[in-house]
Phi, psi and omega in degrees: 000138183288122182261001184303317180300333180274315182297321185254352181245295186285308189300315179299325180291336178263010179067026181266129178231155182299136174289140184296321180244130178250032186293335182303325182246028174053035177080004179273131176072197183231131177253125180244143179231148179284153174303142187303330182276353182259324184177194179218171181109202182203161171228127179239130178228142184225106174287096188298315178202185182296350189255336179203161180223158177246135180226134177230129176215147174224102187228148171222127179253144182282341180220170178299141178234119180256138177223152175209121183207164179276120184255127174292156180297130177196157175256126182246131175236129188211163167246112193223167177280165184304325182295326177291319180300320181296334181285339187234351184227145178270001177277146182249109178223137182257015176301139183299323179236129185231135175279128182230143173221125182207146178257127176254113178289162177297120181159191182283138176232131187222140178195157176243119178276127180289156180288150173059031177252145177279116182251100187232141180195146167236121188218158170235129179249127182248140171282152177303328180299328183296308185271342179276331184227312185297312181298317181294334178284338180267328184229146184280069180200149175271119182256014182293346178273003183301317178301322179294319179294314182298325183295343177292339176276094186248021180098349181250355183263137178245116177235097186306320182295323179288318177301318180299321179297315179295325176297318179295321177296317181295326184275347186281135172259111187293148175235132186308320185292332188231357187298319181298318179297316181298310184291325177294320178298318180291324178296317179293321178296320178300313180296318179299317180295320179295314180296317179297316178300317181295320178299314180296321180291333182279347180294153178295157178304326180294325179286319180296334182282349180289132181291158184301321182296318179291320179296319178296322178298319179292320178295322176294321178295317178302316178298318179299314181296324179295338179264335190233019186294342180278351181276168176288115185239134181235131184302321180298315180291323178296318178298319178297319179299323181274358181058047178224162171285160179300319183293318179294317179300313182299317181293314180295316183298317180294321180295319183280316187265338181088355178225165177286164180300314180295319179296322178298314179296315180298321179298317178298317181294318180295320178297320177294321178299319178302315180298315182292323179297325182274319192252009179223172178249018177296146173289162181302317179296324179293318178297319178304315180290321182300319185270004170109008179258124180287328181250125178298325182297322178295316178298312182299318180297312181294319181299313181294325179295321184271325187262335180093004177205164181287160176303322181295315179294323178298318179295316180299322183286325189247349185300130178284136181286000000 
């Protein structure tokens, strides 16, 4: 990540100059300290790669410090002190450590730091290219909503897993040979925790009220069904396997998956049928038996209901020559 806007724009306005010795972090990154007559503490920043950087600072200024500089577009996620939160969030929280997520568009950024305030932060700054294209090229997911998810952290949200990641980053002493690997792993872990937290928060109240043991049981069942959906499956036997009543199983499964148990099984079977219709020479009746339907008529009816055409017509339309 390009540090020029900070080195030549922000840091001089805050009276920050390079520390003569950077031995504390084994030569990784840049350590800046305020002029002795302005304040004390340090700021350390490490451009891990072209896509993101890590910054840690603990600063106190003896007088007000005003800055205005051109900031490149980036998404910042941090664990910071209240004074930092006030600079980027309109929420008022006096928690000593606050989770913050904010997007800074390309343009001028201006603020006045009050005198004698503790300015503390551990942060990761991402370029838009990182979450808009690089992440999506590595993982089968659209990450363009990351700024929106991060912005939910306005200083009032507590996510223990995310706080733990920032603590680990703060406690880590970088080593040139492995620091990039460590910070990239932590950046990915941070994003995973944020996305997971957002998914859980987006669930309906009925899903959030499900205890962890029941939710885990349903996830195990889903995995089982994905492996055994072609077999003869009976709701009563499945409920017995899950050690639940049929009614409880049906209610939990629908709450977690969004569909009924039978519909989930049928969806898996129909998708498999599509593959066999296109890529095999099995007869329709044979495919029906392979995917778990004793009666071809039942299979044909369900297939047409879900796909909008009969299995035979689907094969004619999609069969590779």
